N, CA, C and O atoms as a GROMACS GRO file, in nm:
protein
  372
    1MET      N    1   0.437  -0.350  -5.469
    1MET     CA    2   0.548  -0.257  -5.491
    1MET      C    3   0.584  -0.194  -5.363
    1MET      O    4   0.498  -0.161  -5.281
    2ASN      N    5   0.717  -0.177  -5.343
    2ASN     CA    6   0.755  -0.094  -5.233
    2ASN      C    7   0.812   0.045  -5.281
    2ASN      O    8   0.838   0.063  -5.400
    3LEU      N    9   0.830   0.134  -5.194
    3LEU     CA   10   0.890   0.260  -5.224
    3LEU      C   11   1.039   0.252  -5.159
    3LEU      O   12   1.063   0.213  -5.045
    4TYR      N   13   1.129   0.293  -5.250
    4TYR     CA   14   1.267   0.292  -5.199
    4TYR      C   15   1.327   0.437  -5.216
    4TYR      O   16   1.303   0.505  -5.315
    5THR      N   17   1.401   0.477  -5.118
    5THR     CA   18   1.474   0.605  -5.116
    5THR      C   19   1.612   0.575  -5.156
    5THR      O   20   1.670   0.480  -5.103
    6LEU      N   21   1.668   0.643  -5.242
    6LEU     CA   22   1.805   0.624  -5.285
    6LEU      C   23   1.884   0.749  -5.263
    6LEU      O   24   1.845   0.857  -5.308
    7VAL      N   25   1.996   0.735  -5.195
    7VAL     CA   26   2.071   0.854  -5.153
    7VAL      C   27   2.222   0.822  -5.209
    7VAL      O   28   2.284   0.724  -5.169
    8LEU      N   29   2.272   0.912  -5.305
    8LEU     CA   30   2.393   0.906  -5.357
    8LEU      C   31   2.482   1.009  -5.302
    8LEU      O   32   2.445   1.127  -5.304
    9ASP      N   33   2.597   0.974  -5.252
    9ASP     CA   34   2.698   1.067  -5.218
    9ASP      C   35   2.815   1.053  -5.315
    9ASP      O   36   2.878   0.947  -5.323
   10PHE      N   37   2.845   1.158  -5.388
   10PHE     CA   38   2.947   1.158  -5.496
   10PHE      C   39   3.005   1.301  -5.523
   10PHE      O   40   2.936   1.400  -5.546
   11HIS      N   41   3.136   1.298  -5.517
   11HIS     CA   42   3.212   1.415  -5.543
   11HIS      C   43   3.161   1.551  -5.482
   11HIS      O   44   3.150   1.657  -5.543
   12GLY      N   45   3.133   1.527  -5.357
   12GLY     CA   46   3.093   1.644  -5.267
   12GLY      C   47   2.944   1.677  -5.275
   12GLY      O   48   2.900   1.774  -5.212
   13GLY      N   49   2.863   1.597  -5.352
   13GLY     CA   50   2.720   1.626  -5.354
   13GLY      C   51   2.644   1.511  -5.304
   13GLY      O   52   2.689   1.396  -5.305
   14THR      N   53   2.520   1.543  -5.260
   14THR     CA   54   2.433   1.432  -5.219
   14THR      C   55   2.300   1.447  -5.305
   14THR      O   56   2.241   1.554  -5.319
   15TYR      N   57   2.261   1.329  -5.361
   15TYR     CA   58   2.145   1.330  -5.457
   15TYR      C   59   2.041   1.236  -5.399
   15TYR      O   60   2.078   1.124  -5.365
   16ILE      N   61   1.914   1.269  -5.385
   16ILE     CA   62   1.821   1.188  -5.327
   16ILE      C   63   1.701   1.172  -5.428
   16ILE      O   64   1.660   1.269  -5.492
   17THR      N   65   1.649   1.051  -5.440
   17THR     CA   66   1.540   1.026  -5.527
   17THR      C   67   1.466   0.900  -5.470
   17THR      O   68   1.515   0.830  -5.381
   18GLN      N   69   1.346   0.877  -5.529
   18GLN     CA   70   1.264   0.765  -5.482
   18GLN      C   71   1.218   0.682  -5.600
   18GLN      O   72   1.190   0.746  -5.702
   19PHE      N   73   1.206   0.560  -5.604
   19PHE     CA   74   1.149   0.469  -5.689
   19PHE      C   75   1.056   0.371  -5.625
   19PHE      O   76   1.073   0.328  -5.511
   20GLU      N   77   0.956   0.336  -5.705
   20GLU     CA   78   0.868   0.223  -5.668
   20GLU      C   79   0.920   0.103  -5.740
   20GLU      O   80   0.946   0.111  -5.860
   21ALA      N   81   0.937  -0.016  -5.668
   21ALA     CA   82   0.989  -0.136  -5.730
   21ALA      C   83   0.962  -0.250  -5.641
   21ALA      O   84   0.934  -0.237  -5.522
   22ASP      N   85   0.971  -0.367  -5.704
   22ASP     CA   86   0.948  -0.495  -5.622
   22ASP      C   87   1.061  -0.527  -5.529
   22ASP      O   88   1.038  -0.590  -5.426
   23ALA      N   89   1.182  -0.487  -5.560
   23ALA     CA   90   1.296  -0.526  -5.485
   23ALA      C   91   1.398  -0.414  -5.488
   23ALA      O   92   1.394  -0.332  -5.580
   24PRO      N   93   1.493  -0.404  -5.392
   24PRO     CA   94   1.581  -0.291  -5.388
   24PRO      C   95   1.672  -0.295  -5.514
   24PRO      O   96   1.711  -0.190  -5.565
   25THR      N   97   1.701  -0.410  -5.560
   25THR     CA   98   1.791  -0.414  -5.685
   25THR      C   99   1.714  -0.351  -5.801
   25THR      O  100   1.771  -0.277  -5.881
   26ASP      N  101   1.590  -0.380  -5.810
   26ASP     CA  102   1.506  -0.322  -5.915
   26ASP      C  103   1.502  -0.165  -5.904
   26ASP      O  104   1.497  -0.096  -6.006
   27ALA      N  105   1.504  -0.113  -5.783
   27ALA     CA  106   1.508   0.030  -5.759
   27ALA      C  107   1.636   0.085  -5.804
   27ALA      O  108   1.640   0.193  -5.864
   28VAL      N  109   1.738   0.020  -5.780
   28VAL     CA  110   1.888   0.057  -5.822
   28VAL      C  111   1.891   0.054  -5.974
   28VAL      O  112   1.945   0.144  -6.037
   29ALA      N  113   1.830  -0.055  -6.036
   29ALA     CA  114   1.839  -0.055  -6.185
   29ALA      C  115   1.759   0.059  -6.245
   29ALA      O  116   1.803   0.116  -6.345
   30ALA      N  117   1.647   0.094  -6.190
   30ALA     CA  118   1.563   0.209  -6.244
   30ALA      C  119   1.647   0.336  -6.219
   30ALA      O  120   1.652   0.422  -6.307
   31TRP      N  121   1.709   0.352  -6.107
   31TRP     CA  122   1.785   0.474  -6.076
   31TRP      C  123   1.912   0.483  -6.182
   31TRP      O  124   1.940   0.590  -6.236
   32CYS      N  125   1.976   0.378  -6.206
   32CYS     CA  126   2.090   0.379  -6.293
   32CYS      C  127   2.046   0.412  -6.434
   32CYS      O  128   2.117   0.482  -6.506
   33LYS      N  129   1.931   0.364  -6.473
   33LYS     CA  130   1.882   0.394  -6.615
   33LYS      C  131   1.849   0.542  -6.618
   33LYS      O  132   1.880   0.607  -6.717
   34GLU      N  133   1.786   0.601  -6.512
   34GLU     CA  134   1.748   0.744  -6.516
   34GLU      C  135   1.878   0.825  -6.509
   34GLU      O  136   1.889   0.927  -6.576
   35LEU      N  137   1.970   0.785  -6.434
   35LEU     CA  138   2.102   0.854  -6.430
   35LEU      C  139   2.167   0.871  -6.559
   35LEU      O  140   2.217   0.977  -6.595
   36GLU      N  141   2.165   0.757  -6.634
   36GLU     CA  142   2.226   0.755  -6.774
   36GLU      C  143   2.148   0.830  -6.871
   36GLU      O  144   2.204   0.907  -6.950
   37ASP      N  145   2.011   0.811  -6.868
   37ASP     CA  146   1.923   0.881  -6.964
   37ASP      C  147   1.928   1.045  -6.947
   37ASP      O  148   1.934   1.122  -7.044
   38GLU      N  149   1.926   1.082  -6.822
   38GLU     CA  150   1.910   1.221  -6.794
   38GLU      C  151   2.056   1.284  -6.776
   38GLU      O  152   2.067   1.406  -6.770
   39GLN      N  153   2.162   1.207  -6.767
   39GLN     CA  154   2.296   1.262  -6.749
   39GLN      C  155   2.300   1.348  -6.629
   39GLN      O  156   2.354   1.459  -6.636
   40LEU      N  157   2.244   1.304  -6.512
   40LEU     CA  158   2.230   1.387  -6.401
   40LEU      C  159   2.358   1.420  -6.332
   40LEU      O  160   2.358   1.510  -6.248
   41LEU      N  161   2.465   1.357  -6.360
   41LEU     CA  162   2.606   1.384  -6.311
   41LEU      C  163   2.697   1.431  -6.415
   41LEU      O  164   2.818   1.432  -6.394
   42GLY      N  165   2.643   1.471  -6.533
   42GLY     CA  166   2.712   1.516  -6.643
   42GLY      C  167   2.802   1.392  -6.698
   42GLY      O  168   2.751   1.281  -6.705
   43GLU      N  169   2.931   1.414  -6.735
   43GLU     CA  170   3.016   1.308  -6.787
   43GLU      C  171   3.032   1.188  -6.695
   43GLU      O  172   3.057   1.078  -6.745
   44ALA      N  173   3.019   1.204  -6.564
   44ALA     CA  174   3.032   1.089  -6.473
   44ALA      C  175   2.907   1.001  -6.462
   44ALA      O  176   2.908   0.897  -6.397
   45SER      N  177   2.800   1.044  -6.528
   45SER     CA  178   2.677   0.968  -6.514
   45SER      C  179   2.683   0.815  -6.559
   45SER      O  180   2.637   0.725  -6.489
   46PHE      N  181   2.743   0.793  -6.682
   46PHE     CA  182   2.761   0.653  -6.726
   46PHE      C  183   2.849   0.571  -6.639
   46PHE      O  184   2.810   0.461  -6.601
   47PRO      N  185   2.973   0.620  -6.603
   47PRO     CA  186   3.061   0.537  -6.519
   47PRO      C  187   3.009   0.519  -6.378
   47PRO      O  188   3.039   0.416  -6.318
   48VAL      N  189   2.938   0.608  -6.324
   48VAL     CA  190   2.883   0.590  -6.185
   48VAL      C  191   2.772   0.492  -6.200
   48VAL      O  192   2.770   0.399  -6.120
   49ALA      N  193   2.671   0.498  -6.300
   49ALA     CA  194   2.562   0.407  -6.318
   49ALA      C  195   2.625   0.259  -6.341
   49ALA      O  196   2.587   0.159  -6.280
   50GLU      N  197   2.720   0.261  -6.431
   50GLU     CA  198   2.779   0.129  -6.459
   50GLU      C  199   2.844   0.059  -6.334
   50GLU      O  200   2.820  -0.058  -6.305
   51GLY      N  201   2.928   0.140  -6.264
   51GLY     CA  202   2.993   0.083  -6.142
   51GLY      C  203   2.897   0.041  -6.037
   51GLY      O  204   2.915  -0.063  -5.974
   52ILE      N  205   2.786   0.127  -6.015
   52ILE     CA  206   2.684   0.088  -5.911
   52ILE      C  207   2.608  -0.037  -5.957
   52ILE      O  208   2.577  -0.123  -5.875
   53MET      N  209   2.579  -0.048  -6.082
   53MET     CA  210   2.509  -0.170  -6.134
   53MET      C  211   2.591  -0.298  -6.106
   53MET      O  212   2.544  -0.399  -6.054
   54ILE      N  213   2.719  -0.283  -6.148
   54ILE     CA  214   2.805  -0.398  -6.126
   54ILE      C  215   2.815  -0.432  -5.972
   54ILE      O  216   2.804  -0.550  -5.938
   55ASP      N  217   2.835  -0.338  -5.885
   55ASP     CA  218   2.834  -0.374  -5.747
   55ASP      C  219   2.700  -0.419  -5.692
   55ASP      O  220   2.700  -0.516  -5.615
   56ALA      N  221   2.592  -0.361  -5.721
   56ALA     CA  222   2.460  -0.392  -5.663
   56ALA      C  223   2.410  -0.518  -5.723
   56ALA      O  224   2.357  -0.603  -5.651
   57ILE      N  225   2.423  -0.536  -5.852
   57ILE     CA  226   2.359  -0.656  -5.911
   57ILE      C  227   2.454  -0.774  -5.921
   57ILE      O  228   2.413  -0.886  -5.888
   58GLU      N  229   2.573  -0.759  -5.963
   58GLU     CA  230   2.670  -0.867  -5.970
   58GLU      C  231   2.728  -0.908  -5.843
   58GLU      O  232   2.755  -1.025  -5.819
   59ASN      N  233   2.750  -0.812  -5.763
   59ASN     CA  234   2.814  -0.838  -5.628
   59ASN      C  235   2.712  -0.841  -5.519
   59ASN      O  236   2.742  -0.879  -5.406
   60HIS      N  237   2.588  -0.800  -5.552
   60HIS     CA  238   2.487  -0.792  -5.453
   60HIS      C  239   2.492  -0.672  -5.359
   60HIS      O  240   2.598  -0.634  -5.309
   61LEU      N  241   2.372  -0.610  -5.336
   61LEU     CA  242   2.366  -0.501  -5.242
   61LEU      C  243   2.404  -0.557  -5.100
   61LEU      O  244   2.371  -0.670  -5.064
   62VAL      N  245   2.472  -0.474  -5.029
   62VAL     CA  246   2.519  -0.508  -4.899
   62VAL      C  247   2.424  -0.446  -4.792
   62VAL      O  248   2.404  -0.324  -4.792
   63GLU      N  249   2.365  -0.530  -4.699
   63GLU     CA  250   2.293  -0.476  -4.595
   63GLU      C  251   2.363  -0.387  -4.504
   63GLU      O  252   2.474  -0.424  -4.469
   64VAL      N  253   2.320  -0.279  -4.459
   64VAL     CA  254   2.393  -0.191  -4.376
   64VAL      C  255   2.385  -0.252  -4.236
   64VAL      O  256   2.274  -0.272  -4.187
   65GLU      N  257   2.494  -0.282  -4.173
   65GLU     CA  258   2.501  -0.346  -4.055
   65GLU      C  259   2.426  -0.273  -3.938
   65GLU      O  260   2.446  -0.155  -3.910
   66GLY      N  261   2.338  -0.352  -3.874
   66GLY     CA  262   2.263  -0.288  -3.757
   66GLY      C  263   2.128  -0.232  -3.801
   66GLY      O  264   2.045  -0.194  -3.719
   67LEU      N  265   2.109  -0.227  -3.934
   67LEU     CA  266   1.979  -0.173  -3.981
   67LEU      C  267   1.898  -0.281  -4.059
   67LEU      O  268   1.949  -0.379  -4.114
   68HIS      N  269   1.770  -0.252  -4.058
   68HIS     CA  270   1.682  -0.334  -4.137
   68HIS      C  271   1.617  -0.256  -4.251
   68HIS      O  272   1.566  -0.146  -4.227
   69GLY      N  273   1.617  -0.309  -4.376
   69GLY     CA  274   1.573  -0.239  -4.490
   69GLY      C  275   1.662  -0.134  -4.537
   69GLY      O  276   1.613  -0.035  -4.591
   70ALA      N  277   1.788  -0.146  -4.522
   70ALA     CA  278   1.882  -0.049  -4.567
   70ALA      C  279   2.002  -0.113  -4.626
   70ALA      O  280   2.064  -0.190  -4.553
   71TRP      N  281   2.051  -0.090  -4.760
   71TRP     CA  282   2.149  -0.153  -4.828
   71TRP      C  283   2.248  -0.043  -4.884
   71TRP      O  284   2.210   0.074  -4.887
   72CYS      N  285   2.364  -0.076  -4.926
   72CYS     CA  286   2.449   0.007  -4.991
   72CYS      C  287   2.517  -0.060  -5.110
   72CYS      O  288   2.520  -0.183  -5.121
   73ALA      N  289   2.575   0.025  -5.201
   73ALA     CA  290   2.649  -0.017  -5.317
   73ALA      C  291   2.749   0.091  -5.338
   73ALA      O  292   2.722   0.207  -5.304
   74ALA      N  293   2.863   0.060  -5.392
   74ALA     CA  294   2.964   0.168  -5.419
   74ALA      C  295   3.041   0.139  -5.550
   74ALA      O  296   3.046   0.029  -5.605
   75ALA      N  297   3.098   0.246  -5.591
   75ALA     CA  298   3.183   0.236  -5.717
   75ALA      C  299   3.289   0.347  -5.702
   75ALA      O  300   3.265   0.447  -5.634
   76SER      N  301   3.403   0.330  -5.766
   76SER     CA  302   3.514   0.427  -5.774
   76SER      C  303   3.504   0.480  -5.913
   76SER      O  304   3.505   0.402  -6.008
   77VAL      N  305   3.493   0.619  -5.931
   77VAL     CA  306   3.482   0.674  -6.061
   77VAL      C  307   3.592   0.789  -6.058
   77VAL      O  308   3.581   0.889  -5.987
   78ASN      N  309   3.697   0.763  -6.142
   78ASN     CA  310   3.809   0.863  -6.165
   78ASN      C  311   3.853   0.909  -6.027
   78ASN      O  312   3.869   1.028  -6.001
   79GLY      N  313   3.874   0.798  -5.928
   79GLY     CA  314   3.936   0.838  -5.799
   79GLY      C  315   3.830   0.894  -5.705
   79GLY      O  316   3.867   0.934  -5.594
   80ASN      N  317   3.706   0.898  -5.738
   80ASN     CA  318   3.608   0.949  -5.651
   80ASN      C  319   3.516   0.832  -5.612
   80ASN      O  320   3.482   0.748  -5.694
   81LEU      N  321   3.477   0.829  -5.482
   81LEU     CA  322   3.388   0.720  -5.432
   81LEU      C  323   3.240   0.772  -5.473
   81LEU      O  324   3.203   0.889  -5.461
   82ALA      N  325   3.167   0.674  -5.518
   82ALA     CA  326   3.022   0.685  -5.536
   82ALA      C  327   2.954   0.597  -5.455
   82ALA      O  328   2.953   0.477  -5.484
   83LEU      N  329   2.888   0.645  -5.341
   83LEU     CA  330   2.831   0.558  -5.247
   83LEU      C  331   2.678   0.570  -5.256
   83LEU      O  332   2.626   0.678  -5.232
   84LEU      N  333   2.603   0.461  -5.290
   84LEU     CA  334   2.460   0.466  -5.303
   84LEU      C  335   2.397   0.390  -5.176
   84LEU      O  336   2.425   0.272  -5.152
   85ASN      N  337   2.316   0.461  -5.103
   85ASN     CA  338   2.229   0.398  -4.997
   85ASN      C  339   2.095   0.377  -5.047
   85ASN      O  340   2.041   0.467  -5.111
   86VAL      N  341   2.032   0.260  -5.023
   86VAL     CA  342   1.899   0.228  -5.066
   86VAL      C  343   1.818   0.192  -4.942
   86VAL      O  344   1.861   0.106  -4.865
   87ILE      N  345   1.700   0.257  -4.919
   87ILE     CA  346   1.629   0.248  -4.792
   87ILE      C  347   1.481   0.224  -4.829
   87ILE      O  348   1.417   0.303  -4.898
   88ILE      N  349   1.434   0.117  -4.782
   88ILE     CA  350   1.281   0.097  -4.799
   88ILE      C  351   1.208   0.202  -4.717
   88ILE      O  352   1.244   0.231  -4.603
   89THR      N  353   1.110   0.256  -4.777
   89THR     CA  354   1.051   0.377  -4.720
   89THR      C  355   0.904   0.357  -4.703
   89THR      O  356   0.833   0.309  -4.791
   90GLN      N  357   0.857   0.397  -4.579
   90GLN     CA  358   0.715   0.390  -4.551
   90GLN      C  359   0.641   0.514  -4.612
   90GLN      O  360   0.688   0.627  -4.599
   91ARG      N  361   0.529   0.491  -4.676
   91ARG     CA  362   0.448   0.595  -4.732
   91ARG      C  363   0.363   0.654  -4.616
   91ARG      O  364   0.307   0.575  -4.539
   92ILE      N  365   0.350   0.780  -4.600
   92ILE     CA  366   0.261   0.849  -4.503
   92ILE      C  367   0.163   0.934  -4.586
   92ILE      O  368   0.201   1.035  -4.646
   93ASP      N  369   0.032   0.889  -4.589
   93ASP     CA  370  -0.061   0.964  -4.664
   93ASP      C  371  -0.151   1.046  -4.588
   93ASP      O  372  -0.236   1.114  -4.646
   0.00000   0.00000   0.00000
């Protein structure tokens, strides 16, 4: 398993979390489930999670140009951009 850092920029806030997963799309799926279950963004939680899942899974994560191990997905929710960056992360113990 790999460790992934997920950074969401949405509606003026930045939200950072980490998940262990086999692939970056698995980390996104886990993040979306937690977002919906915990309602971390209030009313916007479900539409952000749904929009990100559609972009990341159905349209595929997009590699960030010029970087290795970094991807992004985006969704528009009520006129606000939700931009999720996914970065494979090295553990330092």
